[in-house]
ZAVOLUM-357191 format. One record per residue (C-alpha): residue number from 1; residue in three letters; x, y, z. Coordinates in Angstrom, 3 decimals, decimal comma, m for minus. Example, Ala and Ser with C-alpha at 12.3 -4.5 7.8 and 13.67 -1.06 7.14 Angstrom:
<gutis>
1 | ALA | 12,300 | m4,500 | 7,800
2 | SER | 13,670 | m1,060 | 7,140
</gutis>
This chain:
<gutis>
1 | MET | 148,340 | 107,772 | 78,496
2 | ALA | 146,309 | 110,898 | 79,280
3 | GLY | 144,635 | 112,499 | 76,308
4 | LYS | 144,240 | 109,276 | 74,303
5 | THR | 140,799 | 108,010 | 73,370
6 | LYS | 139,345 | 104,588 | 72,636
7 | LEU | 136,091 | 103,170 | 71,382
8 | VAL | 133,796 | 101,398 | 73,849
9 | THR | 130,583 | 99,631 | 72,886
10 | VAL | 127,366 | 100,568 | 74,692
11 | ARG | 123,969 | 99,213 | 73,621
12 | GLY | 125,623 | 97,934 | 70,485
13 | GLU | 126,972 | 101,403 | 69,600
14 | GLU | 130,561 | 102,638 | 69,686
15 | ILE | 131,277 | 105,672 | 71,884
16 | VAL | 134,595 | 107,539 | 72,117
17 | GLU | 135,933 | 107,707 | 75,685
18 | ASP | 139,079 | 108,928 | 77,398
19 | GLU | 141,392 | 105,914 | 77,569
20 | SER | 143,080 | 107,086 | 80,777
21 | ALA | 139,764 | 107,086 | 82,643
22 | SER | 139,122 | 103,398 | 82,013
23 | ALA | 142,543 | 101,822 | 82,487
24 | GLY | 142,095 | 98,476 | 84,269
25 | SER | 138,350 | 98,902 | 84,671
26 | GLU | 135,147 | 97,875 | 82,941
27 | PRO | 131,855 | 99,811 | 82,815
28 | LEU | 128,884 | 98,580 | 84,840
29 | ASN | 125,973 | 97,756 | 82,551
30 | ILE | 122,882 | 99,955 | 82,584
31 | ASP | 120,570 | 96,998 | 83,262
32 | VAL | 122,248 | 96,411 | 86,634
33 | GLY | 122,209 | 100,050 | 87,732
34 | GLY | 125,372 | 101,267 | 86,090
35 | THR | 125,959 | 104,001 | 83,553
36 | GLY | 127,415 | 101,776 | 80,854
37 | ALA | 130,572 | 103,904 | 80,731
38 | LEU | 133,549 | 105,022 | 82,782
39 | THR | 133,588 | 108,755 | 81,979
40 | ASP | 130,935 | 111,390 | 82,520
41 | ARG | 130,600 | 112,097 | 78,791
42 | GLY | 130,434 | 108,401 | 77,969
43 | ALA | 127,794 | 107,881 | 80,654
44 | ALA | 125,649 | 110,704 | 79,274
45 | ALA | 125,841 | 109,112 | 75,810
46 | ALA | 124,973 | 105,666 | 77,139
47 | LEU | 122,032 | 106,970 | 79,193
48 | LEU | 120,796 | 109,150 | 76,281
49 | ILE | 120,965 | 112,367 | 78,300
50 | PRO | 122,604 | 115,716 | 77,481
51 | TYR | 126,161 | 116,340 | 78,609
52 | ILE | 127,128 | 119,918 | 79,507
53 | LEU | 130,306 | 120,810 | 77,651
54 | ALA | 130,537 | 124,340 | 79,050
55 | LYS | 128,510 | 126,894 | 80,971
56 | SER | 129,024 | 130,289 | 82,525
57 | ALA | 126,988 | 133,049 | 84,108
58 | VAL | 129,943 | 135,423 | 84,355
59 | PRO | 129,209 | 138,332 | 81,974
60 | VAL | 131,762 | 138,966 | 79,225
61 | SER | 131,656 | 142,364 | 77,489
62 | SER | 132,966 | 143,504 | 74,121
63 | THR | 135,873 | 145,858 | 73,654
64 | ASN | 135,473 | 149,400 | 72,264
65 | ASP | 135,765 | 148,500 | 68,587
66 | THR | 133,701 | 147,130 | 65,713
67 | ASN | 135,534 | 143,830 | 65,257
68 | GLU | 133,807 | 140,481 | 65,640
69 | THR | 134,831 | 139,398 | 69,146
70 | ALA | 134,930 | 135,868 | 70,567
71 | PHE | 133,119 | 135,881 | 73,920
72 | ALA | 133,427 | 132,139 | 74,563
73 | THR | 135,206 | 129,240 | 72,856
74 | VAL | 134,130 | 125,674 | 73,645
75 | SER | 136,340 | 122,740 | 72,656
76 | ILE | 134,659 | 119,696 | 71,097
77 | ALA | 136,633 | 116,465 | 71,116
78 | ALA | 137,131 | 114,399 | 67,977
79 | ALA | 134,090 | 112,218 | 67,198
80 | ALA | 132,309 | 113,473 | 70,322
81 | LEU | 128,968 | 113,860 | 68,519
82 | GLY | 128,916 | 110,605 | 66,585
83 | ASN | 127,135 | 110,590 | 63,215
84 | ASN | 123,777 | 111,812 | 64,536
85 | GLY | 124,527 | 113,847 | 67,631
86 | GLN | 123,555 | 117,433 | 68,336
87 | LEU | 124,823 | 120,528 | 70,079
88 | ARG | 122,338 | 122,764 | 71,884
89 | VAL | 123,561 | 126,261 | 72,749
90 | HIS | 121,693 | 128,639 | 75,077
91 | THR | 122,884 | 132,263 | 75,044
92 | ASN | 121,670 | 135,356 | 76,878
93 | TRP | 122,781 | 138,834 | 75,783
94 | ILE | 122,417 | 142,431 | 77,005
95 | CYS | 123,360 | 145,563 | 75,106
96 | THR | 122,955 | 149,302 | 74,691
97 | ASN | 119,373 | 149,943 | 73,613
98 | ASN | 119,716 | 152,108 | 70,499
99 | GLY | 119,465 | 151,814 | 66,738
100 | ASN | 123,099 | 150,892 | 66,121
101 | ALA | 123,812 | 147,377 | 64,836
102 | LYS | 124,803 | 144,701 | 67,347
103 | THR | 125,050 | 141,193 | 65,908
104 | VAL | 125,310 | 138,069 | 68,051
105 | ARG | 126,552 | 134,831 | 66,526
106 | VAL | 127,204 | 131,154 | 67,204
107 | ARG | 129,892 | 129,687 | 64,947
108 | TYR | 130,834 | 126,048 | 64,515
109 | SER | 134,323 | 124,854 | 63,543
110 | GLY | 136,373 | 127,791 | 64,763
111 | ALA | 136,159 | 131,564 | 65,095
112 | SER | 135,506 | 132,061 | 61,372
113 | GLY | 133,484 | 128,874 | 61,027
114 | PHE | 129,943 | 128,101 | 59,930
115 | THR | 127,228 | 130,404 | 61,334
116 | PHE | 124,181 | 128,900 | 63,063
117 | LEU | 123,057 | 132,078 | 64,855
118 | SER | 123,368 | 135,565 | 63,406
119 | GLN | 120,949 | 138,107 | 64,827
120 | ASN | 121,068 | 141,904 | 64,935
121 | ILE | 119,640 | 142,971 | 68,313
122 | SER | 119,582 | 146,748 | 67,753
123 | THR | 116,708 | 148,773 | 69,330
124 | THR | 116,457 | 146,230 | 72,172
125 | ALA | 118,162 | 145,738 | 75,524
126 | GLY | 119,222 | 142,203 | 74,609
127 | CYS | 117,948 | 138,728 | 73,767
128 | SER | 117,951 | 135,052 | 74,656
129 | ALA | 118,521 | 132,401 | 71,990
130 | VAL | 118,710 | 128,643 | 71,567
131 | THR | 120,826 | 127,256 | 68,734
132 | HIS | 120,689 | 123,661 | 67,495
133 | ILE | 123,478 | 122,083 | 65,421
134 | GLY | 122,954 | 118,476 | 64,340
135 | GLN | 125,061 | 115,883 | 62,574
136 | ASN | 123,304 | 114,870 | 59,346
137 | ASN | 124,037 | 111,128 | 59,621
138 | SER | 127,689 | 111,958 | 59,017
139 | THR | 130,779 | 113,371 | 60,703
140 | PHE | 131,169 | 115,716 | 57,705
141 | ALA | 127,685 | 117,262 | 57,395
142 | GLN | 125,627 | 119,395 | 59,800
143 | VAL | 122,256 | 121,177 | 59,779
144 | GLY | 120,864 | 123,671 | 62,266
145 | SER | 119,014 | 126,826 | 63,188
146 | SER | 118,306 | 129,237 | 66,056
147 | GLN | 115,237 | 130,662 | 67,736
148 | GLY | 115,015 | 133,340 | 70,375
149 | VAL | 113,207 | 136,261 | 71,909
150 | LEU | 114,253 | 139,899 | 72,109
151 | SER | 113,913 | 141,949 | 75,292
152 | THR | 110,879 | 143,574 | 73,664
153 | GLY | 109,094 | 140,209 | 73,689
154 | THR | 109,367 | 139,764 | 69,934
155 | GLY | 110,471 | 136,339 | 68,769
156 | PHE | 112,966 | 135,677 | 65,995
157 | ALA | 114,351 | 132,813 | 63,937
158 | SER | 117,918 | 132,908 | 62,671
159 | SER | 119,930 | 130,834 | 60,228
160 | GLN | 117,023 | 128,515 | 59,480
161 | GLY | 118,118 | 125,473 | 57,518
162 | SER | 121,789 | 126,380 | 57,786
163 | THR | 124,210 | 123,702 | 56,697
164 | ALA | 127,889 | 123,052 | 57,299
165 | VAL | 130,561 | 120,604 | 56,218
166 | ALA | 132,796 | 120,634 | 59,301
167 | ASP | 134,979 | 117,573 | 59,898
168 | THR | 133,931 | 116,440 | 63,372
169 | SER | 136,040 | 113,279 | 63,191
170 | ALA | 138,775 | 115,713 | 64,289
171 | ALA | 138,701 | 118,029 | 67,297
172 | THR | 136,994 | 121,357 | 66,669
173 | SER | 135,357 | 124,217 | 68,577
174 | LEU | 132,161 | 126,188 | 68,929
175 | VAL | 132,629 | 129,959 | 69,236
176 | ILE | 130,106 | 132,474 | 70,566
177 | THR | 130,814 | 135,923 | 69,112
178 | GLY | 129,429 | 139,428 | 68,934
179 | GLN | 130,010 | 142,463 | 66,746
180 | LYS | 128,965 | 146,107 | 67,063
181 | GLY | 128,416 | 148,707 | 64,409
182 | THR | 129,524 | 151,429 | 66,843
183 | GLY | 132,523 | 150,753 | 69,037
184 | THR | 131,353 | 152,801 | 72,023
185 | ASP | 128,139 | 150,798 | 72,474
186 | THR | 128,065 | 147,882 | 74,890
187 | LEU | 127,402 | 144,222 | 74,058
188 | THR | 127,635 | 141,573 | 76,756
189 | LEU | 127,278 | 137,807 | 76,735
190 | ASN | 125,463 | 137,498 | 80,042
191 | SER | 125,424 | 133,694 | 80,227
192 | TYR | 125,631 | 130,563 | 78,099
193 | VAL | 125,248 | 126,787 | 78,261
194 | VAL | 126,510 | 124,345 | 75,617
195 | GLU | 125,036 | 120,833 | 75,707
196 | LEU | 126,129 | 117,753 | 73,743
197 | LEU | 123,625 | 115,034 | 72,834
198 | TYR | 125,484 | 112,026 | 71,432
199 | GLY | 124,025 | 110,066 | 68,529
200 | ALA | 125,722 | 107,091 | 66,864
</gutis>
C-alpha cells in the first residue's frame, strides 16, 4: 500500500524504504553494478551519496510585517536519517540594505523547532549560509551549526554547537524562516537546497 515503509538491509545496515516501490522486486547488489536499493533515497543511502530532499531557485519574499515567516518547509520521513545521518542546508538570501534587523533561520522539527541557523543580516544586501544538522548516534539527539558569508564578504558562524532532542523516528520537518524588525523592509529567500546523508 502506498505510503507504507519497510526495512531493507544494505551492506549489513537497515535502511527505511517505501514499501510500494519494491513490491515483487529485489534490489540489485552494488557489487554487480546495482544501487543496492529500489528507491532513489534508498539508493543514495546504499551508495553513500547525498540525496536531495528539496531545492528551489524561485525567490520567496516576506510579507509586510514583523512576524517570523516560513519561506520553505521540507518534510523528512520517519527514520530517514538513521542514527548517524546528517542534513545539509544551503540557503541564499537578499534583503534591504539598511540597519534594521533581518534575521534568517533554519529550524528543525517544525516551524517553532530547534534553531540551527539564526543570523541577523542587517547592513548587508544578503548572505549565503550552509547549515549542518547531524544525528548524535541516536534518533533522539542532534548537533549542528551554520557558517556563511555576508554580501560584504564578511564571514559568520551561527548556532555553533547547537543541540536538539527531536524525535526523528517519527516524521518531522525542516523549516527555513525569516523575520524583520521593520515590516516595510524586504527579505527574500533567493534559493535553497536541502540534502540528506543517511547514516545507520
